[in-house]
C-alpha positions in Angstrom: 117.0 111.0 82.5 117.4 107.4 84.0 119.3 104.8 81.5 118.4 101.8 83.3 115.1 101.8 85.3 114.3 99.6 88.3 112.7 96.5 87.3 109.8 95.9 89.6 109.8 92.2 90.0 106.4 90.5 91.0 108.1 87.1 90.7 110.3 88.2 93.8 107.8 90.3 95.9 105.2 86.9 95.4 108.1 85.1 97.0 108.2 87.1 99.7 104.9 87.1 100.1 104.2 83.4 100.1 107.3 82.9 102.4 105.1 85.0 105.3 102.3 83.0 104.6 103.9 79.8 105.0 104.2 80.9 108.7 100.6 82.3 109.1 99.7 78.7 107.5 101.7 76.8 109.9 99.9 78.7 113.0 96.7 77.7 111.5 97.6 74.2 111.0 98.4 73.9 114.8 94.7 75.2 115.3 93.2 72.5 113.2 92.8 74.6 110.2 94.0 74.2 106.6 93.0 77.2 104.6 90.6 76.0 102.0 90.1 77.3 98.7 87.9 76.3 96.0 88.0 77.7 92.4 84.9 76.9 90.0 85.6 76.8 86.4 82.3 76.8 84.2 83.6 76.3 80.4 86.5 75.6 78.9 88.2 79.1 78.4 91.9 78.6 77.3 93.1 81.4 79.3 90.7 80.7 82.3 92.1 76.9 82.7 95.9 78.2 82.8 95.1 80.6 85.5 93.0 78.3 87.4 95.8 75.5 87.4 98.5 77.6 88.4 96.2 78.7 91.4 95.8 75.2 92.3 99.4 74.1 92.2 100.6 77.2 94.1 98.0 76.8 96.6 98.8 73.3 96.7 102.4 73.7 97.4 101.6 75.9 100.6 99.7 73.2 102.0 96.0 74.6 101.2 92.9 72.6 100.9 92.6 73.6 97.3 90.2 72.2 95.1 88.7 73.0 91.6 85.2 72.2 90.6 85.0 72.1 86.6 81.7 72.3 85.3 80.3 71.7 81.7 79.8 75.0 79.8 76.0 74.4 79.8 75.6 74.5 83.4 72.4 76.5 84.2 72.8 79.8 86.1 70.6 78.0 88.9 73.1 75.0 89.1 75.9 77.4 89.5 74.0 79.4 92.2 73.4 76.1 93.7 76.9 75.2 94.1 77.9 78.6 95.3 75.5 77.9 98.0 77.1 74.6 99.0 80.6 76.4 99.1 79.0 79.2 101.4 77.7 76.4 103.8 81.2 74.6 104.1 83.1 75.5 106.8 86.5 73.8 105.4 86.3 76.3 102.4 87.4 79.6 103.1 87.9 81.4 99.9 85.3 80.9 97.1 86.6 82.1 93.4 84.5 81.9 90.6 86.3 82.4 87.6 85.3 84.8 85.1 84.5 85.3 82.4 81.4 82.9 82.6 79.3 81.9 79.6 77.0 84.7 78.6 73.7 83.0 79.3 75.1 83.7 83.5 74.5 87.0 84.9 78.3 87.2 86.2 77.2 90.1 88.9 74.3 88.0 90.3 77.0 84.9 90.8 79.3 87.4 92.5 76.7 88.9 94.8 75.8 85.3 96.1 79.2 84.5 97.3 79.3 84.9 101.2 81.3 87.9 101.4 83.3 86.3 104.3 84.4 84.4 101.3 84.9 86.7 98.8 88.7 86.2 98.3 88.4 87.7 95.0 87.3 91.2 96.2 84.7 91.5 93.9 81.6 91.4 95.9 79.6 94.9 96.8 80.5 94.2 100.5 84.2 94.2 99.7 84.0 97.0 97.3 82.4 99.2 100.0 84.6 98.2 102.6 87.4 99.1 100.5 86.0 102.7 99.6 85.5 103.1 103.4 88.7 101.8 104.0 87.2 99.4 106.3 89.1 95.9 106.8 87.9 94.0 104.1 89.3 91.6 100.8 91.1 93.9 98.5 90.6 92.7 95.1 93.9 90.9 94.2 95.6 92.7 91.4 95.4 96.2 93.0 96.7 94.5 96.7 99.4 93.1 94.6 100.2 96.4 93.3 100.4 97.8 96.6 102.7 94.8 97.8 105.3 95.8 94.7 105.0 99.2 95.9 105.9 98.2 99.7 108.4 96.0 98.8 110.1 98.4 96.7 109.7 101.4 98.9 108.1 103.4 96.2 106.7 106.9 97.9 103.2 107.3 96.9 102.3 110.2 99.7 101.9 113.9 98.0 102.7 112.0 94.4 100.4 112.2 91.3 99.0 108.6 90.6 97.3 108.6 87.0 95.4 105.3 86.6 94.5 104.3 83.1 91.3 102.2 83.2 88.2 102.2 85.1 87.4 98.5 85.4 85.7 97.0 88.5 88.6 94.6 88.8 91.7 97.2 88.7 91.1 101.2 87.9 88.6 101.6 90.4 89.8 100.1 93.0 93.4 101.1 92.6 92.3 104.9 92.5 90.4 104.4 96.0 93.5 102.6 97.4 95.9 105.6 96.4 93.5 108.2 98.2 93.3 106.7 101.3 94.8 107.9 104.7 97.8 105.5 104.7 101.5 105.2 104.0 100.8 103.5 100.9 98.3 106.3 99.5 97.9 109.9 100.3 98.2 110.4 97.0 96.5 113.0 94.2 94.8 110.6 91.8 93.5 111.0 88.2 91.8 108.2 86.4 91.6 108.2 82.6 89.8 106.1 80.0 88.7 105.6 76.5 86.4 108.5 76.7 89.2 110.7 77.9 90.7 113.6 75.1 94.0 114.0 75.0 94.8 111.1 77.4 98.9 111.8 77.0 98.1 115.4 79.1 97.2 113.7 82.0 99.4 110.6 81.8 102.8 113.0 81.5 101.8 114.8 84.9 102.2 110.9 86.5 104.9 110.6 89.3 103.2 107.0 89.1 101.3 105.8 86.2 99.1 102.5 86.4 98.3 101.1 83.0 95.0 98.6 83.1 93.7 99.6 79.6 93.8 96.3 78.4 95.4 97.2 74.9 98.8 96.2 73.9 101.3 98.5 74.0 98.9 101.4 74.4 101.1 103.4 76.8 104.0 104.9 74.1 107.2 106.8 75.5 105.6 110.4 74.5 103.0 109.6 77.2 105.4 109.2 80.2 107.5 111.7 81.8 111.1 111.0 82.5 111.7 109.5 85.8 108.3 108.1 86.2 107.3 104.9 87.9 105.4 102.7 85.6 103.1 99.9 86.9 102.0 97.6 83.9 98.9 95.4 85.1 98.1 94.4 80.9 98.9 90.8 79.6 98.3 90.9 76.1 99.1 87.9 73.5 100.1 89.4 70.1 101.1 87.5 67.1 104.5 87.1 66.2 105.8 84.8 63.8 109.3 84.9 64.8 108.8 82.9 67.9 108.5 79.2 68.2 104.8 79.7 69.8 103.8 82.1 67.1 103.0 84.8 69.4 104.6 87.0 72.4 103.3 88.5 75.5 103.1 92.2 76.1 101.9 94.5 78.6 99.6 97.8 78.2 103.0 99.7 77.9 105.6 99.9 75.2 108.1 98.5 77.5 111.1 99.1 75.1 110.6 102.5 74.5 109.0 103.6 77.9 111.8 102.2 80.0 114.3 104.5 78.5 113.0 107.0 80.4 111.3 106.0 83.2 112.7 105.5 86.9 111.0 101.9 87.5 109.0 99.7 85.6 107.2 96.0 85.8 108.1 94.0 83.3 105.6 91.9 81.0 105.3 88.7 82.2 106.8 88.7 85.6 105.6 92.1 87.2 101.8 92.3 88.1 100.9 88.8 87.0 102.3 86.7 90.0 101.2 89.3 92.4 97.5 88.6 91.7 97.8 85.0 92.6 100.0 85.7 95.4 97.3 88.2 97.0 94.7 85.7 96.3 96.5 83.1 98.5 96.9 85.9 101.1 93.2 86.6 101.3 92.6 83.0 101.7 94.8 82.8 104.8 93.4 85.8 106.0 89.6 84.5 105.9 90.7 81.3 107.3 92.1 83.1 110.4 88.8 85.1 110.2 87.4 82.0 110.7 88.7 81.4 114.2 87.0 84.3 115.3 
């Protein structure tokens, strides 16, 4: 049983990804193109604002044509659809990100489907999802793509391994399971997907060579649910109250890090694990879209 697991640092991997992007962006600029990423933020959700600011800052640092459209929470569905149409028609915009969640009066799926698939850098459009399932070239949703980059960077073998994914969201669980079964170096795994209606979840998670936790529940994965020597990828980021801290809260993942890290071979920290990779892959998808526009 490992005493000190390998810490899978998303911060380190994201720096490597962005270093590679700098060279590709320079090549684009020599051809007169600056990757254009526009985020649309409707309302004042605090977490969304923090996330969009981080995207704006990082894309600007890389030399993107980066914009944020901040719309009032009372913006109608028709008005938002019109904004998306204008961005679809703008050749300087290569990536469109409509930040979720949207206000309740707006149909999020309708908005996602209104985005030009060629500019769907979030990878949520049905066309993008279909290409992922069929193993065709397209935009992979950013968090699963980021997890693949972490595995690639740290040379984590997936072929022939048993991967257990906890969670069935369209953003993480479903695409992650599909990626792991593809006939690729970072794939060729046997995949089990468990969720809230799975009885005796620990029976399945204890069989995992690689456990990917995307349940959205603080410290849901406990030490007794993980086998010795497993690789653990913690997708969750949850704010829990903690009066002992200056801010009155702390950030934890979906995995009980202090207990699980004592028995696993490798683990992502929270924060600093999967989180930085999500933004890095959004930037990567936008550069890919700009490159595609040359054709």
